[in-house]
N, C-alpha and C positions, 0 to 999 in steps of 0.2 A: 504494500500500500504506500502510496506517495503521501507527502506532507499535506498536499491539497485534499486528498481523499480523507485523511484523518481529520483535518479541520472541518470537513463537510459533514461529519457524523453528528448526530443529535445529542451532543453531550449535555445540553441544558435540560433535558426532559427528566433525568433522575439524578440530579445533583452531581453531575460529572461522571456518572457510572453507566456502563452499558452491560446488560446481561450477555454472557458469552456461552453459547451452547457448544459443548465439545463432542465431536463425533470421531469415531475410529475411522481412519482413512481407508483401512483395509476392508472392513465389512459394513461400514456406515452405521454401526450401532451407536446410540447416544450414550456417552460415558458419564457426563456430569454437567452441571451448570455452575458457572462462576461469574464474577463481575470484573470488568476492566475499566480503569480510568486511562487517561492519555499515557501516563507513565508506564502502566502495565502493558498497554498495547505496544508501545515503542520498545519496551524491554523484550517482549515476545518476538517482535520482528528482528531486533538486534541479536538476540541470543539463540533464537531457534527453539527455545524451550517456552512452553506456554506459561505465562505469568499472569497472576490476578492481583487485584487489590482486595486484600482481606478486610472485610468489614469488622470482624471480631478483633483482629490484631492491629487494625488501622495502619497497615503498611503493605508494601508489595510482597507478594508471596509466589514463589515459583513452585509449581506442582512438582514434587519429588525432591525438593531441596533437603529434606531430612531422610526420606525413605529411599531415595534413588530411583523412584518410579516416575521418571520424567515423561512429559508429553512432548514429543518432537513435532514441531510445527510443519504442516504440509501446505495448508492454504487457509486464507481468511476471506470471507465475503459477508456482506451486510444484507439485511432484509430491505423491503421496498421503502420503509420509513426511515432507514438509516439509524435505527435506535436499538438494533440487536445484531450481534455478531454470530456467525456460524464458523467455528474453527475446526478444521479437520487436522488430526494429529495421529502420530504413531505412538501408542503407549508402550512404556517399558515396565511391564509388570501390571498388577492390578491398579485401577484408578481409585476405587473406593477405599476409605480408611478401614472398612470392615474386611478387607482382603478380597473383595469381589471385583470382577472386571469392570463393572459399571455401577454407579450409584443408583441406577434404576435396574434392579435385578431381572425384571421381565422385559426390558427394552429389547425389541427385535432388531436383528441385523439383516443385511442383504446377503443371504447365503451365496447367491450367484457371484457376489464380489470376490469370493474366495478363488474363483476361476482366474481372475486377474492376478491375484497374489501367486497362485500356482504357476501361471504363465511366466511371471517374473523369475520364479525359482528355476523353471525349466530353461529359461534363457541363460541364467547364471551357470547352470550345469553345462550347457552347450559351450559357453565361453571357457570355463575353467576345467572341465573334465576331471573332477575329483576321482581318485582311485576308489574302487569298491562301490561306486554309485550305480544303481540299476539304470538310471537315465543316461549316464555316461556310456554304459555298455550298448544301449540302444543307438546312441549317436554314432558310436564307433562302427556299428554294423552297417550304417548307411541307410539312405532313403528307401531303397528297395525292400530291405528287411523290415524297416519300421512300417512301411505300407502293408506288407504281408501281415504284420501283427495287428494293424488296424482292421484289416479284413477279417482276421480270426475273431477279434473281439466283437466286430459287428455281427457276425454269425451267431456267436455265443449269446449276445444280447437279444437277438431275434428269437432264438430258441428258448431263452429264459422267459421271454414274454408269453410264449405259447404253453410251456409245460412246467414252469417253476413258479415259486411264490414271489411275493413282492420284494422280499429281502434279497433274493437271488437276482432278480431283475435289476434292482438298484445297484447291486455289487458289480454286475456285468456292465451296466451303463457307466458306472464310475471308471471302470477299466478302459472302456471305449473312449470316454472323454479325455482321460489322461494321455492315452497313446495317440489320439488325434492331435492334441496339443503338441506332442513331441514331433509328430510328422510335419505339422505346419512350421514349427521352428526349424526343423532340418531343411526345409525349403526356403528359409529366410523370411517366413511369415509368422503371424501370431493369431491367436483366437480373435483379436479385435478386427483383423482383416476380414474374417468370415462374418463377424457380427455386422461389419459395415455393409456387406452385401445384403444381409437380411434386412437391415434398416432401409437400404435403397429399394428393396423389393416391397417393403411393407405398404399395404394399401393399393398395390397394383394388382390387376387381374392375374391369376395364376395361369401359366401356360396350359393350354388345353381347355380352359374354361369357356363357357358359351360366349360367342361374340368375337373370339380371337381365332386367327387362322392357325 
């Protein structure tokens, strides 16, 4: 955020404080609610660690300063009224002082966001090729071998859908998704490239539907 953007925030609405909703950047789960004044916001931007103004201590407070469970800043955006902050961060350990991941124990997360996290890990494996890693072994065998594995997992997923229970189907589908991500990465692509095609197709008539050649 620029100095101009910080100045444009609605600091006067709540005595110089803005509520800051903290969200896990990996799975979008809401982790906690805190408050920032100008100094706390600037400290967050400067240090990369999410920092609040503690109303009880009456001072700046960096989450994790005593526990080591820091919140590494990923992004900050404001709502339409410029009086609330949405902060996405990567937590180091539990966020709640009760030892829970979130101060809202039933707060949902976006489970599909884990696919992006997994894609990042697969990319790391492709670059670094750590010894003993199953993913490394897949990359070392090459595209043809990975493609064959994807085909096998696709067949096993289809068979599980017909003759096995839900748990077996989910297990085979998970294997298929993982190996598909590895295959895309082996070709220099990622899952986001396939998702981009889905987004482009969304709302358009499917091939073979009535009215299309």
